[in-house]
FIMARDO-578549 format. One record per residue (C-alpha): y, x negated, z negated. Coordinates in steps of 0.5 Angstrom, whole numbers, plus 500, padded with zeros to 3 digits. Example, Ala and Ser with C-alpha at 12.3 -4.5 7.8 and 13.67 -1.06 7.14 Angstrom:
BEGIN
491475484 498473486 
end
This chain:
BEGIN
543462466 550465464 550472464 556475468 559482467 558486474 561492472 566495467 563500463 568503459 564508455 566510448 562506443 561512438 559517444 554512446 551511439 551519438 548520445 540521444 535517448 533520454 526521452 521518447 521511446 517506442 522506436 521514436 514513437 513509431 517513427 514519428 507516427 509513421 509506423 517504423 516499418 512495422 508490419 500488421 499495423 504496428 504489431 496490432 497496435 503494440 502486440 507481439 510481446 512488445 515488439 520483440 527485444 530481449 537479447 543476451 547472448 553473451 553481450 556483443 550485438 554492437 556493445 554500447 547501450 546505456 539508457 536508464 530511467 526507472 519505475 516499475 516495481 509492481 503496483 502503485 501506478 508508477 509506470 516509467 520505463 527505459 531500461 537498456 543496459 549493455 556491458 552491465 547487463 540489462 538487455 532490453 526495456 521500453 515503456 516510456 511513452 513520454 511518462 505522464 502516468 503510463 504514456 507508453 502503457 505496460 501490463 504483463 508484470 511491467 513488460 516482464 521487468 527485465 527478468 529481475 535483472 537476470 533472476 535465475 531463481 534468486 538467492 545468490 549468496 547468504 545461506 543458513 539451514 544447518 542439520 536440515 541442509 542449506 549451507 552457503 556462508 559469507 556475509 561476515 559470518 551471516 552478520 556476525 551470527 544473526 546480529 549476535 543472536 539478536 543481541 543474546 535475545 535482547 539481553 534475555 527477553 528485551 528488545 521487543 522480542 525481535 520483530 521487524 517485518 518491513 517491505 513495501 518494496 523498499 525505496 522511501 529512503 530505505 523505508 525511512 531507515 528501516 523505521 529508524 533502525 527499529 527505533 534505535 534497536 528499541 522497539 515498535 514491533 515493526 510493520 509491513 504489508 500496508 497493515 494487511 492492505 490499506 491500514 483501515 483506509 489510512 485510519 478511517 480516511 485520516 480520521 475523517 478529513 486529515 490525511 489517509 491517502 488518495 485525494 486525487 490521482 489516476 490521471 484526474 479520473 479522466 475528469 470524472 463524470 461518474 466513477 464507483 469502484 467498490 472492492 476494486 478491480 483495476 483491470 487486474 490490479 492496476 491495469 495501466 490505470 485503466 487507460 485513464 478510466 476508459 478515457 473518462 468513459 469515452 468522455 461520457 463518464 458512468 462506471 459503476 462496479 460494486 463487488 461480490 464477484 463479476 470482475 473484469 472491471 465489472 465487464 467494462 461497467 455501465 452498472 454492476 452491483 452485486 453485494 454480499 461479502 461484508 455488507 459495504 456499510 448497508 450498501 453505502 447507507 442505502 445510497 444515502 437513504 435515497 440521496 437524503 430522501 430526495 434532497 440530492 445532497 450538497 447542502 451548502 458543502 455540508 453546512 460549510 465543511 462537514 461536521 456530524 452529518 445529522 448523526 449520519 442521517 439518523 443512522 441512514 434512516 434505519 437502512 430502508 430499501 427493504 432492509 438493504 435488500 435483506 442484508 446486502 442483497 441489492 434491490 430497491 430499483 438498482 439502489 435508487 438508480 445508482 444513487 441518482 446517477 451519483 447525485 446527478 452526474 458530478 463530479 464523481 469519484 469513489 475508488 476502493 481497494 482491499 475488497 473494502 479494507 480487509 474486514 474487521 470493520 474495514 475502518 468503518 467501511 472506508 469512513 462510509 465511502 468518505 461520508 458518501 462523497 461529503 454528502 455529494 460535495 465531491 471533495 476538493 474538485 477535479 474528477 472527484 475525491 476518493 481515489 484509493 488505489 495502493 497495491 505495491 510500488 512503494 506501499 504509499 511511501 513505506 506507510 508515509 515513513 512510519 513503517 508501521 507498529 503505531 507511528 513514527 515517520 510522517 504519522 507523528 504517532 508515538 507520544 513523547 513529543 513525537 519522539 522528541 521531534 525525531 530526536 531533534 531531527 536526528 540530532 540525538 539525545 532523547 534520553 539515549 533513544 529512550 533507554 534503548 527501549 524496555 523501561 518496564 510497564 506491561 499490562 499498563 503499557 509503556 513500550 516506547 509509547 505503545 503500539 507494537 505487534 502488527 504484521 497481521 498477527 506477528 505469529 500470535 506474538 510468538 504463540 500467545 501466552 506471554 502473560 496476556 501480551 503487553 510486553 516483556 516476552 514473546 517474539 523469539 526472532 523475526 526479520 522477514 525483510 521483503 515480505 513473505 508470510 503467506 500473505 497472513 491468514 491462519 496458515 497453520 498458526 504461521 507455520 507453528 510460529 516459524 517452528 517455535 521461534 529461536 531464529 528466522 531471518 529472511 532478507 529478500 531477493 528470494 527465499 520466500 515462504 518464511 524460509 521454506 514453509 516451516 518444519 525446522 532443521 536449523 536456525 534459518 538464515 537467508 540474506 540475499 537483498 538486491 532488487 530496486 533495480 540494483 540500487 537507487 532512490 525515490 518511491 511514492 506512487 499511489 497519487 502521492 507523487 515522488 519519483 526518482 528511480 535510477 540504478 539499472 545494474 549492479 547488484 547480482 551475485 552476492 546480493 546487497 541493497 537493503 540499506 547496506 544490510 541495515 548498516 552492517 547490522 547496525 555496526 554489529 549492534 554498535 549503533 551505526 554512529 547514531 544511525 547515520 550521524 548526519 548521513 555520509 557512509 561510503 564503505 557500508 553504504 549510507 548515501 541515499 541523497 543524504 537520507 532524502 535530505 534528512 527526512 526533508 528536515 523532519 516530515 513536516 506533517 505531510 509535506 515531505 519536506 520540499 522534495 529534495 533529491 535535486 528537484 526529484 531528479 530534475 522531474 525524472 529527467 523531464 518526464 515529457 514536459 508534464 501534461 498527462 491531463 493535469 500532471 502540471 508542467 506548462 513549460 520547461 525546467 519544472 514549469 508550474 510544478 505538478 509531476 513528482 511534487 505530490 505531498 504535501 509539498 510544503 516548506 523547504 525545497 527553496 520555497 519551490 512549492 509545486 506539490 498538491 495534485 488534489 487535496 482539500 482544493 479550496 479553489 486554488 491558493 495554498 502556494 499553488 497546491 490548494 488547501 482545505 480539510 485539516 484541523 486535526 482534532 481541536 476547534 470544538 466537540 461537545 460545545 459544537 464548532 468543528 472549524 470550517 464556516 465561510 469556506 477557505 482556500 483561495 487567497 487566504 487572509 483568514 476567510 473562515 475556519 482556523 486552528 493549526 498554526 503555532 508560534 503563539 498563533 503567529 504572534 497573535 496574528 501579528 505575523 511573527 516578524 515575518 520570520 527571519 531571525 534564524 527561523 525565530 530560534 527554531 520556531 519559538 515554542 513550536 508548531 507547524 509540525 515541529 518547527 524544523 526551520 519551516 518558518 511557521 509553514 512559510 509564513 502561514 502560506 505567505 498569508 494564503 493559509 494552510 499550516 494545518 488549519 481549516 476545519 470541517 471533515 468529521 462524520 463522527 470519529 469520537 476516538 474510535 470504538 464506533 464513532 460512526 460507521 456501523 454494520 456488523 456481520 462478519 465473524 464467519 457469517 453465513 447469515 445467522 439470522 442477522 447476528 443478533 441484530 448486527 453483532 460484532 464487538 465484545 472480545 477485547 485487547 487491541 494494541 498488545 494482543 487479546 482479540 476475539 470477536 464475539 467468541 468466534 461469531 457466537 459459533 455457528 459454522 454456516 451449516 458445515 461451511 455454507 459457502 462464503 469465501 473471498 480472495 483477490 488479485 490476478 493480473 499476472 501476479 502480485 502479493 505473495 507471488 514469490 517474485 512473480 511466480 519466479 518470472 518465466 514470462 509470468 509463470 507461463 501465463 498462470 500456472 494453477 491455483 484455483 477456486 471459482 465456484 458457481 455452477 449450481 454449487 459445483 453440480 450439488 457437489 458433483 464437480 466439473 470444471 478443472 477437477 481437483 478439490 479440497 477447500 476446507 476452513 472452519 478452523 480446520 485447515 484445508 488446501 487442494 486446488 483446481 475448481 473453476 466453475 463459473 457464473 462470475 460468483 453467485 451460488 453460495 459464494 466463492 473466490 480464490 487468488 492469494 498469490 500462490 504458495 509452495 504447497 501446504 495442505 496438499 504437500 509440496 514444499 519443493 524440497 525445502 527450497 535451496 537448490 535452484 530457487 523453487 519458483 516456476 509455479 507453486 500452489 496452495 496459499 489461499 491464506 492457509 484456509 482464511 480465518 481469524 478476524 481483525 479490524 478493531 482499530 488497525 488489526 487488518 485481517 478479514 480476508 474478504 468475508 469468510 466461509 468454506 466447504 468445497 469437496 472433490 479431492 
end
């Protein structure tokens, strides 16, 4: 394509030539390492792909080069990159060798980032489908028509008839504004991909010890002596994290991989454990059986910091070695060997990803992993913890900012007090915000205070009988904003829902499946959003560190940044003044730094208050001053701080809290990033103390457990007068979460205490359907012999929708669909794949959708490697893919990647795309045949334990 200058950079060439690079790039690294002459040594070290520099033909070779610091937009490792820009064109890139996360590492996706700045397959201008043809329209027309249709539906059916699908690709500032956008529209029908990747983690882990995030960091894994990966395949999903993992292995750490499939990570392990899909809890309880039987548990840790372990012992006693082998398929000798390794090789860490979360008992799985670490005393120490690897570059941040159907930013929930806190932050009248919502009650639920419809089931919000939904009417219009619909299971129902809605709006750099998999001839709008390299702001890596990302180039074609599009719609809806009351707007663009400062004023719960734009930019400009092992800066402008100020970064920016690399770390002062488990659920349960006993953060003046801090508690302790007069005005009647002055937090920390209290972690979660983790067979289980002993739930309402459990499990599908089916990632692609399959460098590497099938199953069906096959779902759908015959899966089990789309039940959708936007690679979506099943707490979809039949095409 022709590269068009979008900005006139009149930088003096001589000055640019003299200007030093912002840090250590590859060329400087080679020079300092004596490899600048290249040749075989350099090529073998870096690889041919990294040695070539991409050139843009239309840019003069001597054009001045600007260096922009940015962050990879794929997984959540957060790799640093130096982007090279000439005449406004992104012409080259280098991995940042001085970045504390990747230290010069790149994966295939990261190495291809520059292509996003050219984007031949991208949407180039707003379009609408009219009479079966795509028509170019102006932005003014698009906003007028889309905004007008939303207002019409609101008038007829109420605000809940609009669904706001959000994105893990938003910056923190955009994610915050999108949740605020939905709130001011008047709905909780807002969600994003965390629902279908780690929602069960957030729920399960937060309800165990306070926060539902990664407790340590990728870098800290270097300190582990044992690592257990369960349902996690970082070799493909988080490749650059492997440098830290393999560094730990070189230091002597044992790697244990637990997975139904022999993955690339399993190939690096010391011990590979095969479990049957959906048997994580039997496996964990099997380990605990050996740990308790041999007295290997950390008794002191449990006595001081854990509540309810005796109840777990009772359940574990049922999971004898024979029962574990019967259910999970792991022999006794291997179970004992793994348990002994974990118990004797400490500190150890447990890592999980979607292999553990995407189950209808996903919340229980994640709680079981936590309980194992509590039993071993592996929490709050370097090399320990639960290292939960997130999938997208800002899925952690988008989750933190409440881009969810059940909470406001900062996990404040949806209660009236939570809404009043945010109205205080926004400086808006609570009654005005309240009146934006439907004022009626539906099936006993008040819309403003009730959980919305999840993105895993938005299509049920369209198709379900509206008398069974806890809102006024069905969903009639949806914004698919930075997330595609081929990421949801039950593909046929997704297509039917797209067909039924009044209007479909896609806001994305690409058309996505929402724009093309339907059967419509009109009522679809495509609005071209800029990529994150065409705007700027902060993002949060998996380890909770915030990173500032500079704008690399101007928005391509007619695309616009997401927050600009939000503001344009807010103007159409007449809410722009409230939307940006204390945020400066330049033209139609809200000022990003003002958005950061606004959420700094409100996110007290998780400590997103200390990371001002100025502090984040300072960290960005000083990557090389942070130690790769500790992530701390031993000197320089950020001396004593942890890179990215990982939350909680307590108090106001002026407090200069250094951030918390390791959560619940009692061996450090709170002011230096230490902490303890959170007192989130009161002080007692059934008459039993649930506060910590004899355990506290270093330097704490209260040397025992204590509740969360409130204004009254400060007065009782005699610390009230430590507040300034101004702080007292804000703190009166408030607590550590709602005092927007930060005074309560400042005083608590001054006295060495955690603002959120000091409690025991909970093994018993009394507010969940299962108060302890309980094994329940998958809804589509191949083991009918186990259903009566380990049944699923009764059918029930969850959130606003009816949910089927027993109705499905009672049906025997295993005879006709005997092969267990799981899904997962490939290293070349990400998510639904629209962006990565539209990248020529990645598309060349992986061109076919496939299913892995064991040689025995293939032989029984007369299949050979490379044959085209039909994969049949017990729900009726089928897809046509290639067979990959491999022993990576055992007989009776199969695997498919979930990144493909563009073909639906054997028929190509190429004709449905706007001209020039068809991805280089298309294929069937695994989710077309993946089946019904949703976590009872979070509505996570069950994609890791289904059934299928495979036949020759």
